[in-house]
C-alpha positions, 0 to 999 in steps of 0.5 A, a space after each residue: 194744644 188745639 181744641 181737637 187734641 184738648 177734646 180727645 184727651 178730656 174724652 179719654 179721661 172720661 172714658 177710664 171712668 166708665 164702669 166696665 159693665 158699660 164698655 161694650 155699649 160704648 165701643 159699639 156706639 164708637 164703632 157707629 161714629 166711625 161708620 157714619 164718618 167713613 161712609 159719608 166720605 166714600 165715594 160709594 156714599 153717592 151711589 143711587 144719588 141720581 137714581 130718580 133724576 128725570 130723564 130730560 134733565 139727565 140727558 140735558 146735563 150729560 148731553 151738553 156737558 162738554 159745551 157746559 164745561 168750555 162756558 164755564 172755564 176761566 180763560 187764563 188771559 182774564 
């Protein structure tokens, strides 16, 4: 059994011992953790990242995109 599975099983055993009046709080916390992990992997997590980028830097990146990619492309015969 791998470490991840062992950890999950240990957590499940601990959850079974939590008093009933704390289950709602635990559920809210787990939901928060799930949302944080899903949000960071979502493509929408990158929305607005370039909002404050300098116009000159942005134009340099986008204007030279094709030539930069050609320079960085590895050749098959190398």
